[in-house]
N, C-alpha and C positions, 0 to 999 in steps of 0.2 A: 835285296828284301823288298817285299811288297807290302805297302801299308794301305788298308782298305777303308779305315774309319776316319772320318774327318771330324774336327771339333766344331761344334755349334755353340752359340751363347747359352749359358746355363738358363734352364726354364724356371718357372715359379715353383714347379714341383721340386726340382733339385735343391732350390734354396730352402724350401720348407723342409725337406729331408736332412739337410745339413744342420739346420737349427735344432731339430730333434735329436739327431744323432750325436752332436757334441755334448748333449746332456746326458747321454746313456753311459753307464760305466762299462769298462772293459771287463769281460767275464772270463774266468779261467778255462782252460781246456782240460775237462776231466779233473784229476786230482792235481794237476800241475798249475802253478802259478805263472802266469805270462806277464812279464813286464814290458811297457812301451819304451823303446830306446830313446835317449835324449839326443840322438844324431840329429844334426840340423839339416843335412842335405843327403842326397842319395849317394854321393861319393863317400861321405863320412860314414854312412851306414854300411859301406862295403858292397853296394849293389851294383850289378853289371848290367849295362844296356844290352840285352841279349839280341835284339834285332839287329844291332850293328856287329855283334860278336859272332854270329853264327850265319855262314853263307847260305843263301836260298831260303831262309826262313821267311814264311808268309805270316803277316799280322793281321788279325782282324779283331782288335781290342774293343769288344762290345760296349763295355761300360764307360768308354770315352765319348759315346754318342748315345742317341736315343733308341737304337736297335737292341734293347734288352728287356728284361721282364718289368723293370720300373717304368719303361717308356720315357726315359729322361736321362741325360748324362749324369753320372754318378759322382757325388761329391768326392774329391781326391784325385779325380782322373782329369788332368788338365791337358794330356796329350796321349795319343794312341800308341803307348810304347810299353815294352816288356822289359821289367828288371827282376833279376833274381840274385841270390847270393852266389858268389863265385863257384863254390862247389856244385851247386845245382845247375848253374849255367854250363859248367864243363860237362856234367853228366848229360844234359840235354843236347850238347853238341855232339856227343858220341852217338846219341840216338840218331840224330839228323844225318850224321856221316854214314851210318849204317843203312839208313833208309835210301839215301841218295845213291848209294852203290847199287840198289836194287830197283832204281826208277820211281821211289817214292819220296815224299817230303812231309814235313810238319806244318800245320796251320795252328797258330796261337790264338786263343780266345782271351786268356786272362793269365797274368803272372803274379807278381807282387801286388798285393791289394792294401791300401792304406787302412789303418784301423777306423778312420772316419767313414770310410766306404762300408765297411762291414756293419759298423752301427747304423748306417744309413738303411741298409737292407732290413734290419730289424725294425727300424721305425717304419719303413714302407709296409712290412708284414703286419704292423698294428694299425694300419690306415685303411679302414674298409672302403673308403670313397674312391680309391684308384685301383681298378681292376681292368684297365684297358687292354691287357694282353693275356687275360685269363684264358680265352678260347684257344690261343696259340701256344701258351706255355704251361698252364696248369689246369687244364679242362676238367679234370676229375678230382681235383684237390682243393679243398676249401682254403682260402688264403691264410687264416690263423694256423692251419695244420702245417703249412710250410715250415714253421718253426720247429717241427719235429723231424729232423733228419735232413732238411734242405737248406735252411737258413739258420745259422747259429751266431751267437754273440762273439765268438772267436774263431779264427780261421788260420790254417796253415798258410794260406796265401799272404797273410799279414806278416808271417815269419819268413817270408820270401823263399820258401821251400816248396810250393805247390804250384802247379801249372795246369791249365785247362787247354785242351788241344784236340785236334783230329788229323786224320791222314789225307794226303793228296796223292793221286796217282799222276805221275809225270812221264809215263812210259811212252805215250803216243801224243807228242805235241804239248800245247799248254797244260799245265797242271789242273786237275779237277778234283773236287772233294768226293771222297767215297762215301757211299750210302751207309749211314750208321744206324738207321732205323728211327731216330729222332734227331731233331736239331739240338744245338747247344742250349743248356738250361731249360730243357723240358723237364718239368717236375712231375713224375709219375712213374709207374711201374715199368713202362716200355724203356725208360732211360736206364734202368738197372742193367749193369754190365752183362749179366747172365739171364736176362729177360727171356722168357720161354716164347713170347708171341712176336717174334721177329723172324725174318726170313733167314735162310741158310747163308746167303751172301752177306747179309748184315751182320750176323754172328761171326762169320769168317773175317770181316773187316775189323770188328771189336777185338777179336782175339789177335789179329795181326798187330794191331796197335798195342795191346796188352803185352805181347811177347817182346816187342820192341823196346817198351819202356822197362819191363822187368829185367831185361838183360843189363840194364845200367843203373839198377838200384831203385827204380820208381815203383811205389805200390799204388794200386788203384783203389779209389773209394767205391765200393760195390753198388751204390745208389746212383752213380753218375759215370757213364762209360767214359767221359772226357777228363776226368779228374784224377791227377797223379801227384804224390808227394814223394820226394827223395827220402829214403830211409838208410841209416838213421839221419834225422833232420840235423843240419849243421848248427842251428841255434834254436832248439825247441822252446826255451823259456823267454825269447825276446821277440817282441812284435815291433813294427814300424809304423809311424803315422806320417810320413813325409809324402806330400803329393807327387803323383806321377806327372813328370814334366818332360 
């Protein structure tokens, strides 16, 4: 397992986000009511440490450090680790095994996401003063418009059924990330899985990831080439708010 993100002390921005986030209500996903579990720790919630369970998985957990669209460690991420419900972790292990046989592997950007982190994203989207990553991650989208399709008040990540990831090519020495046309968490049309204005090679890489994930039950969110949710979700009405440790 390769872990790329190191934890730094929480910044003033992160503390401010947490204060606002904890005051926000949990919103339902569509017509379904999502209840926050009373589980007191990750083990009680039945969450599996995927980085330890899946051989050769590369972790680049962006929200545990400042390299993300908020420019600060995100509340709820106390360690750069990946947790998922057991059936989701098992399906992801099958994807990784298939890819490894062909000389490829997965890099994980995000897995289970505490409810407080989702709420922190919403709080950040309502804060017009923090736009330090706009040029890099949402150059053509006004910050409030990120709430329409990109940042939501509830997330499959909090139900521990969704994972953000990309492909690594390990066929010729050290593994290197394939060119997907945009970076992770780029908010804009080029990040749509079927975006028309990407190269043939970039489209082929996205389709390779799509096929690998679909073979084992994962469905893609079409606005984000990196975003996949296991279908059917193991616990579609249950979210979790236990910090990632």
